[in-house]
VOPAGU-2260 file (C-alpha; in pm, 1 decimal, decimal comma):
REM VOPAGU-2260
SITE   aa  ch    i         X         Y         Z
SITE  MET   A    0   -9075,9    3036,1     296,3
SITE  LYS   A    1   -9235,1    3372,1     223,8
SITE  GLU   A    2   -9321,1    3442,3    -138,0
SITE  ASP   A    3   -9084,0    3739,2    -158,1
SITE  GLN   A    4   -8795,4    3550,5       0,7
SITE  GLU   A    5   -8504,2    3469,6    -226,5
SITE  PRO   A    6   -8452,2    3095,5    -289,6
SITE  ALA   A    7   -8162,1    2939,0    -107,9
SITE  PRO   A    8   -7862,9    2927,5    -344,6
SITE  ILE   A    9   -7739,8    2589,6    -462,5
SITE  ARG   A   10   -7452,3    2463,0    -674,0
SITE  ILE   A   11   -7525,5    2376,5   -1038,3
SITE  LEU   A   12   -7273,0    2193,5   -1256,7
SITE  ILE   A   13   -7323,9    2250,3   -1631,4
SITE  ALA   A   14   -7114,0    1990,2   -1811,5
SITE  PRO   A   15   -7213,3    1944,3   -2178,0
SITE  ASP   A   16   -7045,3    1801,1   -2483,6
SITE  SER   A   17   -7044,4    2008,3   -2802,1
SITE  PHE   A   18   -7364,9    2044,0   -3001,1
SITE  LYS   A   19   -7188,5    1930,2   -3315,3
SITE  GLY   A   20   -7194,0    2177,0   -3601,5
SITE  THR   A   21   -7373,3    2447,0   -3399,1
SITE  LEU   A   22   -7222,9    2513,2   -3053,4
SITE  THR   A   23   -6893,4    2420,5   -2895,5
SITE  ALA   A   24   -6918,1    2269,0   -2548,7
SITE  ARG   A   25   -6797,2    2598,9   -2405,1
SITE  GLN   A   26   -7062,9    2796,7   -2593,3
SITE  ALA   A   27   -7337,3    2553,1   -2494,9
SITE  ALA   A   28   -7239,8    2565,6   -2126,9
SITE  ALA   A   29   -7227,8    2946,5   -2131,4
SITE  ALA   A   30   -7569,8    2977,8   -2296,3
SITE  ILE   A   31   -7740,4    2733,7   -2058,8
SITE  ALA   A   32   -7577,5    2911,1   -1762,8
SITE  GLU   A   33   -7698,8    3249,5   -1888,7
SITE  GLY   A   34   -8055,3    3123,7   -1894,1
SITE  TRP   A   35   -8028,8    2961,3   -1552,6
SITE  ARG   A   36   -7876,7    3269,0   -1388,4
SITE  SER   A   37   -8149,2    3492,9   -1528,4
SITE  VAL   A   38   -8397,0    3297,7   -1312,9
SITE  ARG   A   39   -8176,1    3215,2   -1014,1
SITE  PRO   A   40   -7892,9    3469,2   -1000,1
SITE  GLY   A   41   -7783,9    3361,6    -653,3
SITE  ASP   A   42   -7688,4    3006,0    -747,2
SITE  ASP   A   43   -7326,7    2893,0    -774,8
SITE  VAL   A   44   -7312,8    2784,8   -1139,7
SITE  GLU   A   45   -6999,8    2597,2   -1247,2
SITE  LEU   A   46   -6927,5    2561,9   -1618,5
SITE  LEU   A   47   -6736,9    2249,6   -1721,3
SITE  PRO   A   48   -6725,2    2201,5   -2100,6
SITE  LEU   A   49   -6641,7    1837,0   -2173,1
SITE  ALA   A   50   -6553,7    1602,8   -2458,0
SITE  ASP   A   51   -6521,1    1229,0   -2511,2
SITE  GLY   A   52   -6244,5    1217,1   -2768,8
SITE  GLY   A   53   -6445,1    1394,3   -3037,6
SITE  GLU   A   54   -6500,1    1762,8   -3101,4
SITE  GLY   A   55   -6379,1    1983,2   -2814,0
SITE  THR   A   56   -6123,3    1737,9   -2674,6
SITE  LEU   A   57   -5837,7    1988,5   -2695,9
SITE  ASP   A   58   -6049,1    2255,0   -2524,0
SITE  ALA   A   59   -6152,7    2024,9   -2239,9
SITE  ILE   A   60   -5799,6    1903,0   -2166,5
SITE  GLU   A   61   -5634,5    2243,3   -2208,7
SITE  ALA   A   62   -5873,8    2399,0   -1956,5
SITE  VAL   A   63   -5758,4    2173,0   -1672,5
SITE  MET   A   64   -5392,1    2103,3   -1756,5
SITE  PRO   A   65   -5147,2    2366,9   -1628,8
SITE  GLY   A   66   -4854,4    2416,3   -1863,3
SITE  SER   A   67   -5038,3    2299,7   -2173,8
SITE  ALA   A   68   -4991,9    2492,5   -2497,8
SITE  ARG   A   69   -5155,1    2499,2   -2840,7
SITE  CYS   A   70   -4926,8    2435,6   -3135,3
SITE  ALA   A   71   -5047,1    2542,3   -3479,3
SITE  VAL   A   72   -4962,6    2365,1   -3803,3
SITE  GLU   A   73   -5046,2    2539,9   -4128,6
SITE  GLY   A   74   -5142,4    2365,4   -4449,7
SITE  VAL   A   75   -5253,8    2026,6   -4317,2
SITE  THR   A   76   -5491,0    1829,5   -4536,7
SITE  GLY   A   77   -5859,5    1871,1   -4456,1
SITE  PRO   A   78   -6112,7    1591,4   -4505,9
SITE  ASP   A   79   -6198,1    1739,3   -4845,7
SITE  GLY   A   80   -5832,2    1744,3   -4950,8
SITE  LYS   A   81   -5800,5    2121,9   -4915,1
SITE  PRO   A   82   -5524,6    2272,4   -4696,8
SITE  ARG   A   83   -5630,8    2407,4   -4359,2
SITE  ARG   A   84   -5487,5    2513,7   -4025,5
SITE  GLY   A   85   -5459,0    2247,3   -3759,8
SITE  GLU   A   86   -5360,5    2246,9   -3394,6
SITE  TRP   A   87   -5234,2    1996,8   -3143,5
SITE  LEU   A   88   -5194,6    2036,9   -2768,9
SITE  TRP   A   89   -4861,8    2009,3   -2588,0
SITE  LEU   A   90   -4882,2    1869,0   -2234,1
SITE  PRO   A   91   -4605,3    1857,3   -1972,4
SITE  GLY   A   92   -4419,2    1529,1   -2001,0
SITE  ASP   A   93   -4378,7    1558,1   -2378,4
SITE  VAL   A   94   -4731,8    1441,0   -2452,9
SITE  ALA   A   95   -4916,0    1560,1   -2763,2
SITE  VAL   A   96   -5295,5    1554,9   -2784,7
SITE  VAL   A   97   -5441,9    1539,9   -3136,4
SITE  GLU   A   98   -5815,2    1577,5   -3201,6
SITE  LEU   A   99   -5923,0    1399,1   -3518,8
SITE  ALA   A  100   -6245,5    1600,0   -3541,0
SITE  GLN   A  101   -6054,6    1926,3   -3566,3
SITE  VAL   A  102   -5892,0    1850,0   -3901,9
SITE  ALA   A  103   -6097,4    1555,9   -4031,7
SITE  GLY   A  104   -6441,2    1618,7   -3887,5
SITE  LEU   A  105   -6767,2    1623,8   -4077,4
SITE  PRO   A  106   -6838,7    1993,8   -3993,6
SITE  SER   A  107   -6514,8    2080,6   -4177,2
SITE  MET   A  108   -6673,7    1989,6   -4510,4
SITE  ASP   A  109   -6913,5    2199,7   -4716,2
SITE  GLU   A  110   -7106,7    1881,4   -4789,3
SITE  PRO   A  111   -7052,1    1514,7   -4695,3
SITE  SER   A  112   -6840,2    1298,3   -4921,1
SITE  PRO   A  113   -6847,3     950,1   -4770,1
SITE  LEU   A  114   -6630,0     785,3   -5036,8
SITE  THR   A  115   -6352,7    1044,6   -5068,0
SITE  ALA   A  116   -6323,5    1216,3   -4726,8
SITE  THR   A  117   -5980,8    1157,4   -4573,4
SITE  PRO   A  118   -5820,2    1179,9   -4227,6
SITE  ARG   A  119   -5475,5    1245,8   -4380,9
SITE  GLY   A  120   -5443,2    1570,2   -4184,7
SITE  VAL   A  121   -5451,5    1374,3   -3858,8
SITE  GLY   A  122   -5134,7    1191,6   -3955,7
SITE  GLU   A  123   -4975,3    1519,8   -4057,4
SITE  LEU   A  124   -5050,0    1666,3   -3712,8
SITE  ILE   A  125   -4904,3    1360,5   -3538,9
SITE  ARG   A  126   -4592,2    1386,4   -3753,2
SITE  ALA   A  127   -4555,0    1756,3   -3665,5
SITE  ALA   A  128   -4595,8    1680,4   -3294,0
SITE  VAL   A  129   -4339,9    1398,3   -3293,9
SITE  ASN   A  130   -4094,1    1608,3   -3493,9
SITE  ALA   A  131   -4139,0    1881,9   -3232,4
SITE  GLY   A  132   -4032,2    1642,2   -2958,1
SITE  ALA   A  133   -4352,3    1473,4   -2843,6
SITE  HIS   A  134   -4276,0    1133,7   -2691,7
SITE  GLU   A  135   -4634,0    1010,5   -2655,4
SITE  VAL   A  136   -4951,6    1089,8   -2850,4
SITE  TRP   A  137   -5310,1    1089,5   -2730,9
SITE  LEU   A  138   -5542,4    1070,8   -3030,1
SITE  GLY   A  139   -5905,1    1170,8   -2979,2
SITE  LEU   A  140   -6136,4     976,3   -3209,2
SITE  GLY   A  141   -6484,9    1098,7   -3293,6
SITE  GLY   A  142   -6674,5    1313,1   -3538,6
SITE  SER   A  143   -6491,0    1178,5   -3842,5
SITE  ALA   A  144   -6603,1    1261,7   -4195,2
SITE  SER   A  145   -6430,7     955,0   -4343,0
SITE  THR   A  146   -6467,1     576,9   -4343,2
SITE  ASP   A  147   -6127,4     444,9   -4447,6
SITE  GLY   A  148   -5997,8     264,7   -4139,7
SITE  GLY   A  149   -5772,8     562,8   -4066,1
SITE  LEU   A  150   -5555,2     464,4   -4359,2
SITE  GLY   A  151   -5526,8     823,2   -4485,8
SITE  ALA   A  152   -5372,4     928,9   -4154,8
SITE  LEU   A  153   -5142,6     626,9   -4149,4
SITE  ARG   A  154   -5021,5     698,8   -4503,6
SITE  ALA   A  155   -4924,0    1048,6   -4390,6
SITE  LEU   A  156   -4714,2     874,6   -4124,3
SITE  GLY   A  157   -4536,9     647,8   -4372,7
SITE  ALA   A  158   -4769,9     355,0   -4444,0
SITE  VAL   A  159   -4784,4     237,7   -4803,9
SITE  ALA   A  160   -5109,7     110,9   -4956,1
SITE  LEU   A  161   -5112,1     -27,5   -5310,9
SITE  ASP   A  162   -5372,9    -165,0   -5548,1
SITE  SER   A  163   -5339,9    -491,3   -5740,8
SITE  SER   A  164   -5129,9    -323,8   -6010,3
SITE  GLY   A  165   -4879,6    -185,3   -5757,9
SITE  LYS   A  166   -5005,4     173,3   -5771,2
SITE  GLU   A  167   -5086,2     382,1   -5465,3
SITE  ILE   A  168   -5456,7     392,4   -5391,5
SITE  SER   A  169   -5646,0     718,0   -5364,7
SITE  ASP   A  170   -5750,3     854,9   -5026,9
SITE  GLY   A  171   -6085,9     783,4   -4866,4
SITE  GLY   A  172   -6318,7     488,4   -4860,3
SITE  ALA   A  173   -6320,7     469,4   -5239,7
SITE  GLY   A  174   -5946,9     407,7   -5241,1
SITE  LEU   A  175   -5980,4     150,3   -4965,8
SITE  THR   A  176   -6208,0     -57,1   -5189,0
SITE  ARG   A  177   -5908,1    -115,9   -5418,2
SITE  VAL   A  178   -5634,8    -184,5   -5163,0
SITE  ALA   A  179   -5439,4    -506,1   -5229,5
SITE  SER   A  180   -5134,9    -464,3   -5003,3
SITE  ILE   A  181   -5036,7    -260,8   -4699,2
SITE  ASP   A  182   -4688,4    -199,0   -4561,9
SITE  PHE   A  183   -4650,8     -46,7   -4215,1
SITE  SER   A  184   -4271,1     -89,7   -4196,6
SITE  GLY   A  185   -4200,0     272,9   -4283,8
SITE  LEU   A  186   -4421,5     427,7   -4017,2
SITE  LEU   A  187   -4285,4     722,3   -3821,2
SITE  PRO   A  188   -4185,1     588,7   -3477,0
SITE  VAL   A  189   -4373,9     726,1   -3176,8
SITE  PRO   A  190   -4142,1     635,3   -2884,7
SITE  GLY   A  191   -4403,5     645,4   -2607,8
SITE  GLY   A  192   -4679,5     499,9   -2820,2
SITE  ILE   A  193   -5025,2     620,0   -2919,5
SITE  LYS   A  194   -5321,5     615,4   -2683,1
SITE  LEU   A  195   -5665,3     631,4   -2844,2
SITE  LEU   A  196   -5952,6     815,4   -2678,3
SITE  SER   A  197   -6274,3     680,4   -2824,9
SITE  ASP   A  198   -6638,2     781,2   -2791,0
SITE  VAL   A  199   -6777,2     449,5   -2916,5
SITE  THR   A  200   -6730,8      76,1   -2859,2
SITE  ALA   A  201   -6832,5     -30,9   -3209,9
SITE  PRO   A  202   -6642,1    -306,1   -3395,1
SITE  LEU   A  203   -6489,1    -235,3   -3735,2
SITE  THR   A  204   -6738,7    -418,6   -3956,0
SITE  GLY   A  205   -7082,9    -573,7   -3956,6
SITE  PRO   A  206   -7425,9    -437,9   -3861,4
SITE  GLN   A  207   -7282,6    -252,0   -3559,8
SITE  GLY   A  208   -6964,9    -145,1   -3737,7
SITE  ALA   A  209   -6819,8     181,8   -3862,8
SITE  ALA   A  210   -6993,5     187,2   -4201,5
SITE  ALA   A  211   -7333,4      51,2   -4098,3
SITE  VAL   A  212   -7385,1     267,8   -3790,1
SITE  PHE   A  213   -7201,3     588,3   -3875,5
SITE  GLY   A  214   -7185,6     585,0   -4255,8
SITE  PRO   A  215   -7537,5     727,0   -4302,5
SITE  GLN   A  216   -7447,2    1018,3   -4072,2
SITE  LYS   A  217   -7165,3    1096,5   -4315,5
SITE  GLY   A  218   -7394,2    1094,4   -4616,1
SITE  ALA   A  219   -7349,9     733,2   -4726,9
SITE  THR   A  220   -7634,8     565,8   -4913,8
SITE  GLY   A  221   -7730,0     206,9   -4843,4
SITE  GLU   A  222   -7521,5      89,2   -5139,3
SITE  GLN   A  223   -7223,9     295,0   -5024,0
SITE  VAL   A  224   -7253,4     156,7   -4670,6
SITE  ASP   A  225   -7225,6    -196,5   -4808,1
SITE  LEU   A  226   -6929,2     -96,8   -5023,9
SITE  LEU   A  227   -6748,0      66,3   -4731,3
SITE  ASP   A  228   -6816,9    -224,6   -4497,7
SITE  GLN   A  229   -6667,1    -465,3   -4752,0
SITE  ALA   A  230   -6365,5    -236,4   -4794,3
SITE  LEU   A  231   -6307,0    -225,3   -4418,4
SITE  GLY   A  232   -6326,9    -604,4   -4409,1
SITE  ARG   A  233   -6066,2    -619,9   -4685,7
SITE  PHE   A  234   -5847,0    -380,2   -4489,3
SITE  ALA   A  235   -5877,0    -600,3   -4178,7
SITE  THR   A  236   -5770,3    -907,4   -4375,0
SITE  LEU   A  237   -5455,7    -726,7   -4487,4
SITE  ALA   A  238   -5373,7    -548,3   -4160,0
SITE  GLY   A  239   -5419,1    -853,9   -3939,7
SITE  ALA   A  240   -5562,6    -708,5   -3617,8
SITE  ASP   A  241   -5894,0    -822,4   -3471,1
SITE  PRO   A  242   -6178,2    -616,0   -3623,2
SITE  ALA   A  243   -6409,3    -716,3   -3336,9
SITE  THR   A  244   -6204,6    -527,3   -3077,9
SITE  PRO   A  245   -6431,9    -269,8   -2906,5
SITE  GLY   A  246   -6362,8      75,5   -3045,0
SITE  SER   A  247   -6225,6     -52,8   -3375,7
SITE  GLY   A  248   -6509,7     119,8   -3556,6
SITE  ALA   A  249   -6441,6     459,1   -3398,8
SITE  ALA   A  250   -6385,1     748,9   -3640,1
SITE  GLY   A  251   -6460,9     551,9   -3954,4
SITE  GLY   A  252   -6241,4     262,8   -3843,3
SITE  ALA   A  253   -5942,2     481,1   -3748,1
SITE  GLY   A  254   -5945,1     306,0   -3410,7
SITE  TYR   A  255   -5874,6     -22,1   -3588,7
SITE  GLY   A  256   -5611,5     127,1   -3818,1
SITE  PHE   A  257   -5402,7     272,1   -3534,3
SITE  MET   A  258   -5433,8     -43,3   -3325,8
SITE  ALA   A  259   -5319,2    -252,8   -3622,4
SITE  ALA   A  260   -5036,1     -25,6   -3731,5
SITE  TYR   A  261   -4903,2     107,6   -3399,8
SITE  GLY   A  262   -5040,3    -133,8   -3142,4
SITE  ALA   A  263   -5220,5     169,4   -3001,3
SITE  SER   A  264   -5411,1     122,4   -2676,7
SITE  MET   A  265   -5782,1     205,8   -2661,9
SITE  ALA   A  266   -5953,2     386,4   -2374,4
SITE  SER   A  267   -6282,9     561,1   -2317,4
SITE  GLY   A  268   -6232,3     925,9   -2403,6
SITE  ALA   A  269   -6513,8    1022,0   -2167,4
SITE  ASP   A  270   -6351,0     832,4   -1879,4
SITE  ARG   A  271   -6003,6     969,8   -1946,0
SITE  ILE   A  272   -6118,7    1329,7   -1963,2
SITE  ALA   A  273   -6343,8    1277,9   -1659,9
SITE  GLU   A  274   -6035,7    1174,3   -1463,3
SITE  LEU   A  275   -5838,1    1476,8   -1581,6
SITE  VAL   A  276   -6111,0    1724,8   -1483,8
SITE  GLN   A  277   -6196,6    1542,8   -1157,8
SITE  LEU   A  278   -6555,6    1507,9   -1274,8
SITE  ASP   A  279   -6667,1    1274,8    -995,3
SITE  GLN   A  280   -6555,6    1520,6    -727,2
SITE  ARG   A  281   -6732,5    1807,8    -902,9
SITE  ILE   A  282   -7052,0    1604,2    -937,3
SITE  ARG   A  283   -7052,0    1515,7    -567,1
SITE  ARG   A  284   -7023,8    1884,9    -476,5
SITE  ALA   A  285   -7319,7    1979,8    -697,7
SITE  SER   A  286   -7691,0    1981,4    -617,4
SITE  LEU   A  287   -7778,7    1931,7    -984,4
SITE  VAL   A  288   -7584,1    1835,1   -1297,5
SITE  ILE   A  289   -7695,2    1950,7   -1642,1
SITE  THR   A  290   -7531,5    1781,9   -1939,7
SITE  GLY   A  291   -7611,2    1780,5   -2310,9
SITE  GLU   A  292   -7509,7    1728,2   -2672,3
SITE  GLY   A  293   -7637,5    1781,7   -3024,0
SITE  SER   A  294   -7855,1    1471,2   -3034,5
SITE  PHE   A  295   -7945,2    1256,3   -2736,4
SITE  ASP   A  296   -8034,6     921,5   -2889,6
SITE  GLY   A  297   -7980,0     550,3   -2858,1
SITE  GLN   A  298   -7603,3     587,6   -2893,3
SITE  SER   A  299   -7569,1     841,4   -2613,3
SITE  ARG   A  300   -7531,6     582,7   -2339,4
SITE  ILE   A  301   -7283,4     367,0   -2534,8
SITE  GLY   A  302   -6944,7     525,8   -2470,0
SITE  LYS   A  303   -7066,8     882,2   -2531,7
SITE  LEU   A  304   -6998,1    1165,2   -2292,5
SITE  VAL   A  305   -7354,7    1248,7   -2193,2
SITE  GLY   A  306   -7430,6     889,9   -2096,5
SITE  ASN   A  307   -7106,0     886,2   -1899,0
SITE  VAL   A  308   -7203,3    1200,4   -1705,9
SITE  LEU   A  309   -7552,6    1064,6   -1632,5
SITE  ARG   A  310   -7406,4     738,9   -1501,8
SITE  ARG   A  311   -7158,7     917,6   -1277,7
SITE  ALA   A  312   -7430,9    1147,2   -1144,2
SITE  ALA   A  313   -7652,3     847,3   -1066,8
SITE  ASP   A  314   -7363,8     672,4    -888,7
SITE  ALA   A  315   -7305,6     985,3    -679,6
SITE  GLY   A  316   -7674,7    1029,3    -602,3
SITE  THR   A  317   -7673,0    1373,4    -765,2
SITE  PRO   A  318   -7983,4    1466,4    -967,3
SITE  SER   A  319   -7923,2    1525,7   -1337,9
SITE  ALA   A  320   -8089,8    1676,8   -1642,1
SITE  VAL   A  321   -8025,9    1678,4   -2018,1
SITE  ILE   A  322   -8046,4    1970,1   -2260,6
SITE  ALA   A  323   -7975,7    1862,6   -2618,2
SITE  GLY   A  324   -8029,4    1985,7   -2970,5
SITE  ARG   A  325   -8287,6    1710,6   -2995,0
SITE  VAL   A  326   -8394,4    1425,1   -2765,8
SITE  ARG   A  327   -8465,1    1096,3   -2941,7
SITE  ALA   A  328   -8437,2     849,7   -2652,1
SITE  ASP   A  329   -8540,1     817,3   -2289,0
SITE  ALA   A  330   -8276,3     999,9   -2087,2
SITE  GLY   A  331   -8399,8     852,6   -1761,6
SITE  THR   A  332   -8428,1    1203,7   -1621,2
SITE  TRP   A  333   -8564,4    1547,7   -1712,3
SITE  ALA   A  334   -8469,2    1617,6   -2072,9
SITE  LEU   A  335   -8534,7    1896,4   -2320,7
SITE  GLY   A  336   -8458,6    1934,8   -2691,5
SITE  LEU   A  337   -8385,6    2275,7   -2837,0
SITE  ASP   A  338   -8596,0    2174,7   -3136,0
SITE  GLN   A  339   -8896,5    2151,7   -2902,5
SITE  LEU   A  340   -8847,9    2510,3   -2792,3
SITE  ALA   A  341   -8773,3    2641,1   -3141,6
SITE  GLY   A  342   -9060,0    2451,8   -3302,6
SITE  ASP   A  343   -8847,1    2252,0   -3546,5
SITE  PRO   A  344   -8487,0    2130,4   -3586,6
SITE  GLN   A  345   -8394,3    2384,3   -3855,3
SITE  SER   A  346   -8492,4    2682,1   -3641,1
SITE  ALA   A  347   -8299,1    2538,8   -3347,6
SITE  MET   A  348   -7986,4    2495,3   -3559,1
SITE  GLU   A  349   -8010,2    2846,9   -3701,6
SITE  GLN   A  350   -8009,4    3007,7   -3354,6
SITE  PRO   A  351   -7870,6    2744,1   -3118,9
SITE  ALA   A  352   -7737,9    2986,8   -2856,0
SITE  ARG   A  353   -8073,0    3161,3   -2828,9
SITE  TRP   A  354   -8256,9    2836,3   -2767,5
SITE  ALA   A  355   -7990,2    2706,2   -2529,4
SITE  VAL   A  356   -8045,7    3018,9   -2317,4
SITE  ALA   A  357   -8420,5    2952,6   -2331,8
SITE  ALA   A  358   -8358,8    2593,7   -2226,1
SITE  GLY   A  359   -8157,2    2712,4   -1926,7
SITE  ILE   A  360   -8444,4    2939,8   -1826,8
SITE  LEU   A  361   -8701,0    2659,2   -1854,0
SITE  ALA   A  362   -8477,4    2419,2   -1661,7
SITE  ALA   A  363   -8443,2    2665,6   -1373,6
SITE  GLN   A  364   -8816,2    2735,2   -1371,7
SITE  THR   A  365   -8917,4    2370,3   -1394,3
SITE  LEU   A  366   -8660,0    2194,5   -1179,8
SITE  LEU   A  367   -8618,4    2470,4    -923,5
SITE  PRO   A  368   -8904,7    2720,0    -932,3
SITE  ALA   A  369   -8776,5    3064,7    -843,8
SITE  GLY   A  370   -8972,1    3076,1    -519,1
SITE  GLY   A  371   -8919,0    2713,3    -424,3
SITE  PRO   A  372   -8678,3    2560,9    -174,8
SITE  GLY   A  373   -8323,5    2570,6    -302,9
SITE  ALA   A  374   -8236,3    2222,9    -180,5
SITE  ALA   A  375   -8534,0    2042,0    -334,3
SITE  VAL   A  376   -8378,4    1917,0    -656,1
SITE  ASP   A  377   -8567,0    1619,6    -796,5
SITE  PRO   A  378   -8580,7    1599,0   -1177,4
SITE  ALA   A  379   -8759,3    1265,5   -1151,9
SITE  ARG   A  380   -9066,8    1445,6   -1014,1
SITE  HIS   A  381   -9099,6    1647,7   -1333,3
SITE  ALA   A  382   -9213,7    1485,6   -1652,4
SITE  GLY   A  383   -9037,7    1762,8   -1841,4
SITE  PRO   A  384   -9116,4    1863,1   -2197,2
SITE  ALA   A  385   -8940,8    1562,5   -2353,7
């Protein structure tokens, strides 16, 4: 090929999760695409913002479901106890999709409060959806600010939780430490049941459980982690379901709470959304898949969206790459952290869109040099900056 000849156009699929607390999946995809197109304007770049049950689940499902509609609910309880606006998604067939992260997520709080944060607003959204005629509820779990086994949400749906003196416990993990009895008999019926979309396979308790693994991310100290783990164990003794069930530890144990109270079924949020958006077909049509998230680490391949996309790309024989806020584990392919480009994590978080654009530029230059053959996509040949 002559040096002045334009590279042959190829199809790029940009399919990230949200960069939690900084960029939505849609914003991340758009920024990476902007950078890529500035180097290779002739390429067919497809943007596919994704989610795995956590932040961005409503966006991802709404984008591919004709006839879906957002339904707003004012004054639901935020994780800090303050009223806020919430939304759920109406799907044809009288299905309601509720995203826990939207009303009970860690980014919703000014500062973490691991012992008092509550998912009560999630139950309030489910109640609003059922009262509006929803027959079935899909509940996306992920990004929770709380560690209370989902009890706050269940209490908003009619569960009663009392301490040893017969008084109602307070919300949050602190209240859960004092629970002595639980009554699920007054729960609001959900005729078609509740389906849980989880981004993790963690059990409820123990060294791989909700408190131990995710508590520190929510601001819990070592002592608080132990306290919360014991409280979740106490909850399991009272509720009766198996705390070892995969996904029980999702969203601060909300996975366990809804399985115990409603007999809710558990599914991989990444798999369910991948089916809805026909991800496998899109991957097979692409020459390269770029995915990403806020932090690519040891958890990314365990039920998380990015690991799911990388696995599907490998199965399809489609080359892949990762652009993340930071890269803390071997991605098995070309990977780049925005913190590497910005110089430090704080700078990357202050201007995430800017550095995501820069990452898209570097990816296009490194994986597909502007003058190189358009079909020669081989991330494995490039060590990358990670």
